[in-house]
BANU-388285 format. One record per residue: x, y, z of N, C-alpha, C, O in turn. Coordinates in steps of 0.2 Angstrom, whole numbers, plus 5000, padded with zeros to 4 digits. Atoms other than C-alpha are relative to their C-alpha. Layout:
! residues N
XYZXYZXYZXYZ...
END
This chain:
! residues 244
500749984998449443874311500050025008499850075010499949994993449843854330500450065001500250105006499649944998451143994329499650064998499750115002500449945002449944114320499550015005499450075007500549994995448644084333500350035006500150075010499649974994449944114347500250074999500150115004499849935002450544274338499450045001499450105004500649965000448744334337499850015007499650075009500249994993448444304355500550055004500350095008499549954997450044394360499850074998499950125002500249935002449444544349499450035004499450085006500649984997447744544357500250025008499950075010499849994993448544534375500450065000500250105005499649945000449744674371499550064999499650115002500449945001448344784365499650015006499550075008500449994994447244754380500550035006500250075009499649974995448744784391500250074999500250115004499949935002449144944382499450055002499450105005500649964998447345004384499950015007499750065009500049994993447344964402500450055003500350095007499549954997448945064405499850074998499850115002500349935002448145214395499550025005499550085007500549984996446645204406500250015007500050065010499749994994447645194422500350075001500250105005499649945000448745334418499550064999499650125001500549955001447245434412499650025006499550085008500349994994446345414428500450035005500250085009499649974995447845454438500150074998500250115003499949935002448145614428499450045002499450105004500649964998446345664431499950015007499750075009500049994993446445634449500550065002500450105006499549954998448045734450499850074998499950125001500249935003447345874439499550035005499550095006500549974995445845894451500450025006500250085009499749984994446945904466500550064999500650105004499549945001448246024458499650064996500050114995500349955004446946124449499850075003499750125000500149934997446746264462500550054998501150034998499549955001447546424458500450025006500250005011499649984994448946484468499750075003499250095000500449954996448446624481500050064996499550104996500049935004448946774470499849984993500249954990500350015007447946774454500350044995500250044989499749955004449046904447500749964997501149955001499450045002450346814435500650045001500650115001499449974999452146854437500150044993500050014988499949965006452646994424500649964997501149945000499450035004453746924410500650035000501150005000499349965000455047064412500349975007501049985007499750034994455346984430500449944998501049935001499650075001455846814423500550024995501049984995499449985005456846904409500650025003501150025000499549984996457946964422500549955002501149965004499650064998458646794425500750014995500650024989499449995003460546814420500249964994500049904994499750035006461246774403500749975001500949924998499350024998462946754411500049965007499849995012500050044994463046614424500749965001500849914997499350045000464846564429500350014993500450064990499750005007465646514413499549984995499749964989500550015004464046484405499750074996499750125000500349945003463346614392499449974996499349934993500650015003461546614387499750044994500050094993500449975006460446654372499349985000499249925000500750025000458646664371499849974993500049984988500250045006457846534359499250015000498949995005500849995001456046584353499749935000499949884997500450074999454746444358499550014995499150064995500550005004453546404345499350025003499249995009500649974997451946504348499549945002499249955008500550054999450846344347500249965006499849945010499750034994451946254360499950045006499750015011500149954994451946404371499350005003499250005009500750004997450046404372499849945003499549945008500250064998449946224375500349995008500049955012499750004993451046244391499550035005499550005011500449984995449746344399500350055005499950075010499749964995450946444409500050074999499950094993500149935001450946624412500650044997500650084992499449985002452746664409500649955000500549905003499450055000454346574404500650034996500550084993499449995004456046584397500349944997500249885000499750065003456846464385500650024997500750064992499349975002458746484382500449944999500349885002499450045001460246394377500650035003500850095002499449984997461746404388500649964998500549904998499450045002463546354382500650025004500650085007499449984997465246354389500649964996500449924992499450045003467046294384499950014992500049974988500049985007466846394367499449964996499549944990500650035004465146304363500149925000499649894997499950085000465846124366499549975004499349915003500550024995464546104380499450045000499550105002500649965001462746164378499449975004499349915003500650034997461146144388499450054998499550114996500649955000459346214386499750005006499649955010500449984994458446294400499350024999499250074995500749985001456546304401499850015007499849975011500249974994455946404416499450035000499350084996500649985001454146424418499650015007499849985012500450004994452846484431499350024998499250054992500749985002450946504431499650005007499849985012500549994994449446544443499649935001499349935006500450074999448746364441500649955000500949944996499550064999449846224448499949954995500449924993500150055005449046104436500450014994500749974991499749985006449746194421500850005001501149984996499250014999451546194429500249935000500749924997499850075000451546014432499849954994500049904993500350045005450545954418500449984994500349944990499650015005451845974405500749975002501250004999499450034998453245874413500349954995499949934991499650045006454545774403499749934999499649914993500250065001453845604406499349994996499149944994500650005004452245654398500150034993499950004988499949965006452745784385500549964995500349964989499550035004454245694378499749944996499849924991500350075003453345524376499450024995499449994990500549985005451845614368500350034993499950024988499749975006453045694355500449944997500749964992499750055004453645524350500749975003501049935000499450034997455145494362499949945004499349935007500050064996455445334371500450015007500950035007499749994994455745344390500449945002500249895003499650064998457245234393500249995007500349945010499850014993457645274411499850075003499850125001500249954996457045384425500349995007500249935009499750014994457945414441500050065004499950125002499949944996458045524456500750035001501249995001499449975000459445644458500050065005499550075009500049954996460045794468500450064997500850054993499749945002460545974464500450035006500050055011499649974994461946044475500050084999500350114995500049925000461546234479500650025004500850085002499449994996462946234491500349945003500049885002499750064996464046114502499549975004499549915006500550034995462646104514499349994997498949955000500750005003461046124503500049964994500349974989500150045006460545984491499250004999498949995004500750005001458845984483499849944995500349934991500150055004457945844474499850024993499650074991500249995007457645824455499949934997500049885000500050065004457245694442500450014994500450064991499650005006458345644428499749954995499649894997500350055005457645564412500449994994500850044992499650015007458445484397499549974995499149924996500550025005457445474381500449994994501050014993499750025006457845404364499450004995498849994996500550005005457045414347500349974994500949994992499750045005457345294333499950034993499450064992500149985007457645334315500649984996500949934998499450025003459045334303500650005005501149965004499550004994460145384318499650015006499250055007500450004993459545354336500250075003500850085004499949944996459345524345499949995007499449965009500150014993459545534363500050075004500350125001500149944996459045674376500049985007499749935009500050014993459345684394499750075003499950125001500449944997458245804405500049995007499949945010500049994992458445864423499450045001499350104998500649964999456845924430499850015008499949965011500250004993456245994447499450065000499450104996500649954998454746104454500250045006500650015010500049964994454746244466499450035002499050064998500749974997453246294477500250035006500450005011499949964995453446434488500749995003500849985009499350004998455346414489500249925002500849915004499850074999455246224492500149964994499749974989499950045006455946104480499749935000499749905005500350075001455145944473500349974994500350004989499750035006455945824462499649964996499749954990500450045004454445734456499350025002499250055007500749984999452545754455499749965006499349995010500350044995452145614467500250035007499850045012499749964994453245704481499650065001499450085006500349944999452445864477499349995002499050035006500750014998450745794478499949985008499450005011500150034993451045704495500250065005499950065010499749954995451945854503499650075000499650105005500349935001451046004496499350004997499050054996500750005003449445944488499550035003499150075000500549984997448345994501500050085001499550115002500049934999448946174502500250044994500450104994499949965006449246214484499650054998499850104994500549945001447746324484500250065004499950115003499849954996448646434496500750025000501050045004499349995001450346454489500150074996499650094993499949945004451146614481500249994993500150034989499850015007451946534466500249935000500449895004499850065002452346374458500450004993500250044989499649995006453746354445500349934998500349885002499750065003454546214434500750024997500750074993499449995003456346204429500249944996500349884999499850065004456946094415500750024996500750074993499349995003458746074409500149944996500149884998499950065004459045964394500650014995500950064994499450005004460445914383499849944994499749884996500150055005460145824366500650004995500650034990499450015004461845774359500249935001500049895005499750075000462745614355500549995005501149985003499550014994463545594372499849945004499249925004500250054995463545454385499650035005499650095006500449974995462245464397500350035006500150085009499749984994463445484411500350074999500350125003499749935002464345634402499450055000499550115002500549955000462645714398499750025007499550085008500249994993462045694416500550055004500250095007499549964997463645774422499950074998500050125002500149935002463445924411499450045002499450105004500649964998461645964415500050015007499750065010499949994993462045934433500450065002500350105007499549944999463446064432499650064999499650115003500449935001462246194425499550005005499350065008500550004994460846144438500350035006500050075010499649984994462146174452500250074999500150115004499849935001462746344444499450045000499450105003500649965001460946404440499550005006499250055007500550014994460046344456499950055004499450085006500149944995460446484468499750064997499450105000500249945003460046614455499249994999498850044999500750025000458346524452499650025006499150055006500349994993457946534471500050085001499550105003500049934999458546714471499550044996499250094998500549975005457446764456499350005003499050055003500750004997455846704465500050045006499450065008500049964994456346784481499950074999499650115002500149935002456546954472499350014998499050064999500749995003454846924463499550015006499150055006500449994994454046894480500050065004499650095006499949944997454847034488499750064997499450115000500349945004454247154474499350005001498950055001500750014999452547084476499750035006499250065007500249984994452447114494500050075001499650105004499949935000453047284492499450044996499250094999500549975004451747324478499349995004498950045004500650014996450347254489500050045006499450075008499949954994450947354504499850074998499450115001500249935002450847514494499350014998499050064999500749995002449147474487499550005007499150045007500450004994448447434505500150075003499650105006499949934997449247604511499550054996499350094999500449955004448347694496499350005002498950055002500850014999446647614500499850035006499250055007500249984993446747664518500050085000499950115005
END
């Protein structure tokens, strides 16, 4: 009887703790959503054809577009995205790349891994900060997540994620909020890069593979948005000239 009473108390305590945790995270998200809710300076979304120019061949990686479920695409709230699988070594190593951009900063950061994967039934086993090497001199921050899902066979997924706001890299939302939160309403673009790998590999090997792809693709991601901004400035300049 005493044991049953103790178990009931433990269950009630766990339920209260879970409710409090949901409340805290809910309030945190609402505050963050309010702060990041301002649109970026240019309300004209990036044309999907511009993002589609991201190369399918990156070093020894070969890419293939993977259709994203329409319902999932709508939920992301982003304006444009690419969803691809890149492979190398005759397909022995593969990663998935999700690259998205939108005119609302909130939509770009709202569907980050620690929220969406958990909401989809994955358990967050580990989260840590990392770096992506763009060159010998340039390293940018990122976050690396390890998720698992139990079943007949435990499935694991490793995800590397970072944000780009006006050419500046941010490895997590907290840093983005502290360094760019006050000026998010005056930026030209915000983007998110997710590189994931869902195979039965050790965490160290999975991290090495996605980090290799992040290093190979990072400079091309930067160049992609530099080209988009240059094209936008050129278009705006022509419009101003015509109006005069």
